[in-house]
C-alpha positions in Angstrom: 95.9 68.2 98.9 95.8 71.5 96.9 92.2 72.0 97.7 93.0 71.8 101.4 95.9 74.3 101.0 93.7 76.7 99.1 91.1 76.7 102.0 93.7 78.4 104.2 96.0 80.1 101.8 94.9 82.8 99.4 96.2 82.9 95.8 97.5 86.4 95.2 97.6 87.8 91.6 101.1 88.3 90.2 102.2 91.6 88.7 100.3 90.8 85.6 97.0 90.1 87.5 97.1 86.3 87.1 96.9 83.8 89.9 99.1 80.7 90.1 96.2 78.5 88.9 95.8 80.7 85.8 99.6 80.6 85.2 99.5 76.8 85.6 96.8 76.6 82.9 99.0 78.6 80.6 102.0 76.4 81.4 100.0 73.3 80.5 98.9 74.9 77.2 102.4 75.4 76.0 104.2 72.5 77.7 101.7 69.7 76.9 101.1 69.0 80.6 97.9 67.1 80.0 96.3 64.5 82.4 95.5 62.4 79.3 99.2 62.3 78.3 101.0 62.1 81.7 98.3 60.6 83.9 96.0 62.1 86.5 98.3 61.6 89.5 101.3 63.1 87.7 99.1 66.1 86.6 97.8 66.6 90.2 101.4 66.6 91.6 102.6 69.0 88.9 99.7 71.3 89.7 100.4 71.1 93.4 104.1 71.8 92.9 103.5 74.7 90.5 100.9 76.4 92.7 102.6 75.9 96.0 105.9 77.2 94.7 104.1 80.5 93.9 102.3 80.9 97.2 103.5 83.8 99.3 105.4 82.8 102.5 103.1 81.8 105.4 103.0 83.4 108.8 106.0 82.5 110.9 105.2 81.5 114.4 107.1 83.0 117.3 106.4 79.9 119.4 109.6 79.2 121.4 108.1 76.6 123.7 110.1 73.4 124.3 107.6 71.4 122.3 107.8 73.7 119.3 111.6 73.7 119.4 111.7 69.9 119.7 109.5 69.6 116.7 111.7 71.9 114.7 114.8 69.8 115.6 113.0 66.6 114.7 111.9 68.0 111.3 115.4 69.3 110.6 116.8 65.9 111.3 114.2 64.2 109.0 114.9 66.7 106.2 118.7 66.2 106.5 118.2 62.4 106.0 116.6 63.0 102.7 119.6 64.8 101.2 121.6 62.4 99.0 125.3 63.0 98.2 126.0 63.5 94.5 
């Protein structure tokens, strides 16, 4: 999934000149996030979460067509159902 995202989204260097992938490698070095320890799937999800959290915001579409608005309402409803009360 990350590979697909990186095909269309560019990793920008941070103020220190490092990309999110480089920062993830550093994070793994000091945190022990190692595929051999946590499993390949968990490592892949951690990497996806870490990198995607550091991506700059994508372009916002100005599509106000009925279909686009319906999709937004549907997505908002789906997102609301995932919230669990504490």
